[in-house]
C-alpha positions as CSV (number, residue, x, y, z in Angstrom):
1,M,-184.4,-22.5,97.7
2,E,-186.2,-25.8,97.9
3,F,-185.0,-29.1,96.5
4,D,-187.1,-32.0,95.6
5,M,-185.7,-35.6,95.2
6,S,-185.4,-35.3,91.4
7,S,-183.1,-32.3,91.7
8,L,-181.1,-34.0,94.4
9,A,-180.7,-37.0,92.1
10,N,-179.5,-34.8,89.3
11,I,-177.0,-33.2,91.6
12,A,-175.7,-36.6,92.6
13,L,-175.4,-37.6,88.9
14,L,-173.5,-34.4,88.1
15,N,-171.1,-35.0,91.1
16,A,-170.6,-38.6,90.0
17,G,-169.5,-37.6,86.6
18,A,-167.5,-34.6,87.6
19,D,-164.1,-36.4,87.6
20,G,-164.5,-37.8,84.1
21,D,-165.8,-41.2,85.1
22,T,-169.1,-42.4,83.7
23,A,-170.4,-43.5,87.1
24,V,-174.2,-43.3,87.5
25,M,-175.7,-43.0,90.9
26,S,-179.3,-43.0,92.1
27,F,-180.9,-42.9,95.5
28,S,-182.4,-46.4,95.0
29,D,-178.9,-47.8,94.8
30,I,-177.9,-46.6,98.3
31,T,-178.0,-49.4,100.8
32,L,-178.6,-49.2,104.5
33,T,-174.9,-49.9,105.3
34,E,-173.9,-46.9,103.2
35,V,-176.2,-44.6,105.1
36,T,-175.7,-46.0,108.6
37,P,-172.7,-44.4,110.3
38,I,-170.1,-46.9,111.6
39,P,-169.4,-46.3,115.3
40,E,-165.9,-45.8,116.6
41,P,-164.3,-48.9,118.1
42,S,-164.5,-47.6,121.7
43,T,-168.2,-46.9,121.2
44,A,-168.8,-50.3,119.8
45,I,-166.9,-52.0,122.7
46,L,-168.9,-50.0,125.3
47,G,-172.1,-51.0,123.5
48,L,-171.2,-54.6,123.5
49,L,-170.3,-54.5,127.2
50,G,-173.7,-52.9,128.0
51,L,-175.5,-55.6,126.0
52,G,-173.6,-58.3,128.0
53,L,-174.6,-56.7,131.3
54,V,-178.3,-56.6,130.2
55,A,-178.2,-60.2,129.0
56,R,-176.6,-61.4,132.3
57,R,-179.4,-59.7,134.3
58,R,-182.1,-61.2,132.2
59,R,-180.6,-64.7,132.6
60,A,-180.2,-64.5,136.4
């Protein structure tokens, strides 16, 4: 079974209204922050430490 973007948009609209609300969603309303996964705090801290080490090496 293949889905194109229009059928996926219809599924999103049906799911949005399933609980009785009149919310309307479309794929053009999704922003980058809603799609991008938020890293766990430990992963973010390790990433920042890594960036600090790289920046120190470039300065020296």
